[in-house]
N, C-alpha and C positions, 0 to 999 in steps of 0.2 A: 716485490716490496718497493714502494716508491721511495725517492730520495728523502722526502720530508718525514716519512715514518721512520726511516733509519736515523735521521737526525734527531728525532725524539728520543730514540734509544741512546744516541750518543750523548745527549744532554744529561740523561740519567746516569751516564757512566763518567761524567766529568770529574766526579770526586776521586776517581782513580788516577788522575794525572795532575801534575803541577800546572796551574794555569798561568797564562801571561796576563798580568794585570793591565787593564785598559789605560790606567794612568801612567804606566811606564813606557808606553808607545810614543815615540818621537817621529818627526817627519823631516825630510830633506826635500828642498825644491831643486830638482834636477835642472840641467842646463836647458832642456827643452820645455820646462814648465810643468813637467810631471811631478806630482807629490808622491814620494815613496815613504811608506811607514816602516819603522824598524825599532828593535829593542837593543839596548846596550847595557850589559851587566858585567860586574866582577872586575878583577884586576889580574894581571900576569900575562907574560909572553910565553909562547906566541899567542897572538890574538886569533881566536877561532871565529871565522866568518861562515855562517851556515846559510846555504842556498837551497830553498825548497824545490820540490818537483813541479813540473808543469801542472797547472790547475790545482795546486795545493796552496797552503798559506804557512806563514812562519810558525804557527802553533804546532806544526808537525814535529818541531824540534823541542817542544816543551820539556820533556824528560831529560834530553841531552843538555839543554841550557842549564837546567837545575843541577845536574850532576857536575858540570864543568865550571860553573861560575865561581866556585870556591878557590879554584886554582888558576883560572885563565880569565882574561877579558873575553866575553862571548857576545856575538852580535848576530842577529837574524833579521831579515827584512821580508816584507811582502813585496815580491817583484812587481814591477808595473803591470797593471791589469789584474792583479790578484789581491784578495783581502781588502785592506784599507787603502791601497795605493791606486792612484789614478793612472790613466794611460793615454797614449796617442798612437795611431796606427803605425807610424814609422818606427816607433820604439819596440814594437812587438816582433822581434826577431831574436835569435840567440845572441848575435853580436850587440843588439840594442840592450838586452838584459845584462850582458857582460859589462857593457859600458856603465850601466847604472850601478852595478856592484862596485866597479872600480871608482866611480865618482863618489860613492859613499865612503869608501876607504880613504880616498884623498881628503874628503871633507872632515873626517875624523882624525886625520893625521896618523894613520896606522903605519907602523914601520916594520913589524915582524909578524907575518900573517900566514895562517894555514887556511885555505879555502876548502870547505867541506860541502859537496853538492850531491843531492839525491836525484837520481833519474835525470831529467832535463837540467837540473842544477849542476850536474857533472860537466857537460859541454859548456854551460854558462861559466863555471869556475875556470875552465881552460882559457876561455876568452878573456876573463877578468885578469888572470895571471899574466897573459901576454901583455895586457895593457899596463899592469902595475910593475912588472919586471921582477927579475930574480933577486934584486937588491932588497925587495920588500916581501916577496912571497917565498916562504920556506918550502911550500909544497902544496899539492892538491890531493885531497882525499875524495874519491868518487864512491858514492854509496849506491850499490846496485845499478850501475851504469857503466858505459864504456866497455861493454863485454867484447865488442869487436868493432873497432873504429872503421873497418873497411866495409862493414855491412850496411846496406841502404834499405830503408823501409820499402818493401815492394809497392809500386805505385797503385796497383789494383786494390790491395787491402788498405792502404793509406786513404784512398778516395772513399772506400766503403765506410771507414771509421768517420771520416769527415761528414759524410752524408748522414750518418746516424746522429751525429752531434747537431747537425742543422735541423733535422726532423724532430728530435726529442733530446734536447741537451741534457736535462737532469737524468732521465732514465738511462741514456747511453753512458753518461759520465759515471753514474753510480755503478752500472754493470761493469764498465771498463776498469775503474779504479779498484773496486772490491774484487774483481776477477784476478787481480795481481796478488791477492792475499790467499794463503792456503786455506782450503775448506776446513782444516783441523784447527784453525785459529779460534780462540775464544770470541764469543759474541762481543764482549767488552772491547777487544782489540779492533774488531771490524767496525764497531760503532765509533770508536775513537778516530780511526782513519777516515771514516765517512765524514765526521765532523769537520776535518781539516781539508777536505777536498770538495770540489764541484761547486762550492758556494761563491763563485766568482762571476764577473760580467761575461756572459756567453759570447758577446761580440768580440771582446778582447781575446778570449781563449781561442776562438775560431780563427782570428787573424794570425795569432801565434802559430796555431797548428798548420795553417796553410804554408808557413815558411820553414818549419823545422826540417822537412825532408831534404831541403837543399843545403843545409848546413854541412860544411866539409869537416867532419870529425878527424880525418887523417891530418889535415893541416892544423887543426886546433891542437891536437896532441903533440904534433911535431913542434909547433911554434910556441907552446906554453913556456918552454924554457926552464921548467922546474920539475923536480921529482913528482911522479904521480903514483899513488897507491890506491887500489880499489878494495873496498870491503863489499863483496858481492854475495848474493844468494847463490847456492849451487843449483837452483831450479833451471837456470839457463847457463850454458857453458861460457866461460870466459876464455877468449882466445888470446892467451898470454903471449905466445910467440908472434902472432899477428901484430899485436899492439907494440911489441918490442922492436919490430922493424922500424917503427916511427918514433919510439921513445925507449931506448935500450934499458933504462932503469925501471920500466913499468913493473909494479908489484901488485900482488893480489892476496887478500885473505878471504877465504870462502867460509860462509856460514851455512850450515846444513839445516834444512827444514824450515827456513823462513821464506817470505815472499819479498815484495818490492820495498817494504818499509821496515827494515830490521831495527831501526832506532825506536820504533813503536812496538813491534811484535815481540822482540826480546831485548829490551833496553839495557839490561845489565851486561849481557854478553856483548852487545854492540859497543857500549861505553868502554869496556875492557879492551876490545880490539882497537878502538879509536885512540885511547890513551897510549897504547903501545905504538901505533903508527905515528902519532904526533911526536912522541919521544924519538922514534927512529928518524923522522924527517928533520928534527932539530939537530940530531947528531951528525947529519950529513952537512 
């Protein structure tokens, strides 16, 4: 099935999710001239800043923003090179994205923050936390990410994925992203995830993908300086003791039977877990 056919199914399924209204999207001009789109809703501390996965968009958090905006100020952005945000090659690294998140937090004057990052958004959140400091960041919630910070993407498979993206961006992307969703997931969920992924500038995504393997997750976890708690699928093991060598307080909540996007696949269960973790981080 081609990406465009799946998108057609996704559009038909849009009624099942709370949408992000186009007129609520704002932009910030970052220090390098990149324009980053974001949404900012609700009131209440801590402020929850949601960072999407690589090759995703801020709409991946629609259900979560809707659920939390009644009790917290909630913010989600299109990272540079994603969605409605522009990009420059030098920005397309995890530290470049982390700096963009930190710059947005500075711009909005946020003082008590929990950074919530899905997939690549997890390492990005760690980098942003280091920049913002523990005086402002209460903690980081990693969503199906940071399973083992010592593990490095094997070079051969990494190059194979890159080549697939270069040869057929949409086909490879659709197969890769939906391959992270259980086959048992309803078609409406698969269409929903497809709608929020892969529809980005291929050049920007490829530049980013060429850099991610070199990012030092061990140093990022160690240097974040704040509590980190993962809400992970049990599809891939989370090496808690490995991670605790570098962050002794690292915690994890496992969700059974979900894939890479628990906030979409089982939103109510994910939201319950997130509320508990945010409360625990606040208590620390």
